[in-house]
C-alpha positions in Angstrom: 21.8 -28.4 3.6 20.8 -29.4 7.1 23.0 -28.4 10.1 22.8 -30.3 13.4 24.8 -28.7 16.2 24.9 -29.0 20.0 27.3 -29.1 22.9 29.4 -32.2 23.6 27.6 -35.2 24.9 24.2 -34.0 23.4 23.9 -37.0 21.0 24.0 -35.0 17.8 26.0 -37.5 15.8 23.4 -40.3 16.3 20.7 -37.9 15.2 22.6 -36.9 12.1 23.3 -40.5 11.2 19.7 -41.6 11.7 18.4 -38.7 9.6 21.0 -39.3 6.9 19.8 -42.9 6.6 16.3 -41.7 6.0 17.0 -39.0 3.4 20.0 -40.4 1.6 22.4 -37.9 3.0 26.1 -37.8 3.7 27.6 -36.1 6.8 30.3 -33.4 6.9 31.9 -33.1 10.3 32.3 -29.8 11.9 34.7 -30.8 14.6 38.1 -29.1 14.9 39.9 -32.1 16.4 38.3 -35.1 14.6 40.2 -34.2 11.5 43.3 -35.9 13.1 44.1 -39.6 12.5 44.8 -41.9 15.4 43.1 -39.5 17.8 39.9 -41.4 18.1 38.9 -41.9 21.7 40.0 -38.5 22.9 38.2 -36.6 20.2 35.0 -38.7 20.6 34.7 -39.9 17.0 32.3 -42.6 18.1 32.5 -44.2 14.7 29.8 -46.8 15.6 27.2 -44.0 15.6 27.6 -43.8 11.8 26.3 -47.3 11.4 22.5 -47.4 11.0 20.7 -50.7 10.4 24.0 -52.2 9.2 24.7 -49.4 6.8 27.6 -47.0 7.3 26.7 -43.4 6.7 29.6 -41.6 4.9 31.2 -38.9 7.0 33.6 -36.4 5.5 36.5 -34.4 7.1 37.3 -37.0 9.7 40.8 -38.5 9.7 42.3 -36.2 7.1 45.4 -34.9 9.0 48.3 -36.3 10.9 48.6 -35.7 14.6 51.0 -32.9 15.5 50.0 -30.8 12.6 48.0 -27.5 12.8 44.7 -27.6 10.9 43.0 -24.2 10.7 39.7 -22.5 9.7 40.9 -21.6 6.2 41.7 -25.2 5.5 38.4 -26.3 6.9 36.5 -23.9 4.6 38.4 -25.2 1.6 37.9 -28.8 2.6 34.2 -28.3 3.4 33.6 -26.8 -0.1 35.3 -29.7 -1.8 33.3 -32.2 0.2 30.0 -30.3 -0.2 30.4 -30.0 -4.0 31.3 -33.7 -4.2 28.2 -34.8 -2.3 25.8 -32.5 -4.1 27.4 -33.5 -7.4 26.5 -37.1 -6.7 22.9 -36.2 -6.0 22.9 -36.7 -2.2 21.7 -34.4 0.6 24.3 -32.8 2.9 24.2 -32.8 6.7 26.7 -30.6 8.5 27.1 -31.9 12.1 29.4 -30.9 14.9 30.1 -28.8 17.9 32.8 -26.4 16.7 30.7 -23.2 16.5 33.4 -21.3 14.6 33.6 -23.8 11.8 29.8 -24.0 11.5 29.4 -20.3 11.5 32.2 -19.9 9.0 30.2 -22.1 6.6 26.8 -20.7 7.2 27.9 -17.0 7.2 30.6 -17.3 4.5 33.6 -15.9 6.4 36.1 -14.7 3.8 39.6 -15.9 4.9 43.1 -16.1 3.5 45.8 -18.5 4.5 48.2 -17.1 7.1 51.9 -18.2 6.7 54.1 -18.8 9.7 56.0 -15.8 10.9 59.3 -17.1 12.3 60.5 -13.6 13.3 57.3 -12.9 15.2 57.4 -16.3 16.9 61.0 -15.7 18.1 60.0 -12.3 19.6 57.0 -14.0 21.5 58.8 -17.1 22.6 59.8 -15.9 26.1 56.5 -14.3 26.9 54.1 -15.7 29.5 50.6 -16.8 28.6 49.2 -13.8 30.4 51.4 -11.4 28.3 50.4 -13.2 25.1 46.8 -12.9 26.0 47.1 -9.2 26.5 48.8 -8.8 23.1 46.1 -10.9 21.4 43.3 -8.9 23.0 44.9 -5.6 21.8 45.3 -6.9 18.3 41.7 -8.1 18.1 40.5 -4.7 19.2 42.6 -3.0 16.5 41.3 -5.5 13.9 37.7 -5.2 15.1 37.8 -9.0 15.2 34.6 -10.7 16.2 35.8 -14.3 16.0 37.6 -14.6 19.3 37.5 -18.0 20.9 38.8 -18.6 24.4 40.6 -21.7 23.2 43.0 -19.2 21.4 44.7 -18.8 24.8 44.5 -22.3 26.2 48.2 -22.6 25.7 51.1 -20.4 24.7 51.4 -22.1 21.4 47.7 -21.4 20.6 48.1 -17.8 21.7 51.2 -17.3 19.5 49.4 -18.7 16.5 46.4 -16.5 17.2 48.6 -13.4 17.4 50.3 -14.5 14.2 47.0 -14.5 12.4 45.9 -11.2 13.9 49.2 -9.6 12.9 48.9 -10.9 9.4 45.3 -9.6 9.1 46.3 -6.2 10.5 48.9 -5.6 7.8 47.6 -7.7 4.9 44.2 -7.1 3.2 42.1 -10.2 3.3 41.7 -11.3 -0.3 38.2 -11.9 -1.6 37.5 -15.6 -1.9 34.6 -17.2 -3.7 32.9 -18.4 -0.5 29.3 -17.3 0.2 27.2 -18.7 3.1 25.6 -22.0 2.5 21.8 -21.9 3.0 20.8 -24.3 5.7 18.1 -25.5 8.1 19.9 -25.3 11.4 18.8 -27.6 14.2 20.3 -27.4 17.7 20.2 -30.2 20.3 19.2 -28.8 23.6 20.2 -30.6 26.7 19.5 -29.8 30.4 22.7 -28.6 32.2 22.6 -31.3 34.8 22.0 -34.0 32.3 24.8 -32.7 30.2 27.1 -32.8 33.2 26.1 -36.3 34.0 26.7 -37.5 30.4 30.1 -35.7 30.3 31.3 -37.4 33.4 30.0 -40.8 32.4 31.5 -40.5 28.9 34.9 -39.4 30.4 35.0 -42.5 32.6 34.0 -44.7 29.6 36.7 -43.3 27.4 39.4 -43.8 30.0 38.1 -47.4 30.4 38.4 -47.8 26.6 42.0 -46.8 26.6 42.3 -43.1 26.1 45.5 -42.9 28.0 46.9 -45.8 25.9 45.9 -43.9 22.8 47.9 -40.8 23.9 50.8 -43.0 25.0 50.9 -44.6 21.6 51.0 -41.2 19.9 53.9 -40.0 22.1 55.7 -43.3 21.5 55.3 -42.8 17.7 57.4 -39.6 18.0 54.8 -36.9 18.4 56.1 -34.3 20.9 53.9 -34.1 24.1 53.6 -30.3 23.6 52.1 -30.9 20.2 49.4 -33.0 21.7 48.9 -30.6 24.6 48.2 -27.9 21.9 44.9 -29.7 21.1 43.5 -29.0 24.5 41.0 -30.9 26.7 41.6 -34.6 26.6 44.9 -34.4 24.9 46.2 -31.7 27.2 45.4 -33.4 30.5 45.9 -37.0 29.5 49.2 -36.2 27.9 50.3 -34.4 31.1 49.3 -37.6 33.0 51.1 -39.9 30.5 54.4 -38.0 30.8 54.2 -37.9 34.6 53.4 -34.3 35.2 50.2 -35.0 37.1 48.5 -37.9 38.8 45.5 -39.9 37.4 43.2 -38.3 40.0 44.5 -34.8 39.1 44.0 -35.5 35.4 40.5 -36.8 35.9 39.4 -33.8 38.0 40.9 -31.1 35.9 39.7 -32.7 32.6 36.2 -33.1 33.9 36.0 -29.5 34.9 37.6 -28.4 31.6 35.0 -30.4 29.5 32.1 -28.9 31.5 33.5 -25.4 30.9 34.0 -26.2 27.2 30.4 -27.3 26.8 29.3 -24.1 28.4 31.4 -22.1 25.9 29.9 -24.1 23.1 26.4 -23.0 24.2 27.6 -19.4 24.5 28.8 -19.5 20.9 25.6 -21.0 19.6 23.6 -18.3 21.4 25.9 -15.7 19.9 25.1 -17.2 16.4 21.5 -16.6 17.1 22.2 -13.0 18.0 24.1 -12.6 14.8 21.1 -13.7 12.8 21.3 -17.4 12.4 18.0 -19.1 13.2 18.5 -22.3 15.3 15.5 -24.7 15.8 16.1 -26.4 19.1 15.0 -29.9 19.9 15.1 -31.8 23.2 18.0 -34.2 23.5 15.9 -36.4 25.9 13.3 -37.3 23.3 13.5 -40.7 21.7 15.8 -40.8 18.6 12.8 -41.5 16.2 11.0 -38.5 17.6 14.0 -36.2 17.1 14.3 -37.3 13.5 10.6 -36.8 13.0 10.7 -33.3 14.3 13.7 -32.4 12.0 11.8 -33.9 9.0 8.8 -31.7 9.9 11.0 -28.7 10.0 12.4 -29.6 6.6 8.9 -29.8 5.1 8.0 -26.4 6.7 11.0 -24.7 5.3 11.1 -26.4 1.9 
């Protein structure tokens, strides 16, 4: 398997699609929000990137859940394995591509997880607590569990924090069952992009997505009956654009806060990838500013060297 990772706006999807066209591969997405249907502009699915020379490259684990639902890491591992076995079984190569470091590392390192049921009694006890109080509870639980999978997005909202606490409580009192999931061997390629260029691309892409109707997309989701808080749960674009759509903040406030949040998110992505390297995963970095053909050529050279 080949893994292509990188921060938002680094151009990793185009690289993965171009490589897939050359080596007869199919792509498995490693993006925690692109699993949701009708959430296209805000999650940056950029479906046109999967079309290479008139041929659409198959991409798995995109558009598999309804908006408003909660997709989790356990489900991702399960769905990844199903897609991986299907692709390999049909004789094709597999490219894992995305920016959700936790999902990628769970596949490469073989995290052993168990499904965590909803705990209504616990949720009732936590319902009136502030986000700060929930964060302190979560930090304490993670220390007791010696958890090393903490993600700051766990405490983006009270809903996320409560779910994270629910998982940690479950793991504290319930032995994690062994699951037949071992790490998938992979050549891992990272797309490295200069900080200033990354910031420029993020801002330009945000303006483009708003011009393309990102607010209308969110408005349509709300009009379809999805509660605004359920969209805010997904963070970033869906948090701030939803708050704008329902009238809590102005367009200017939405743009400024969202721009800052995406820059911070990209920085956290890079922090996670560097952590993966410290945890023993070798990442071969290529320059995002190189021509697409050269980036693909460098990956193919790495494939030959590690074959």
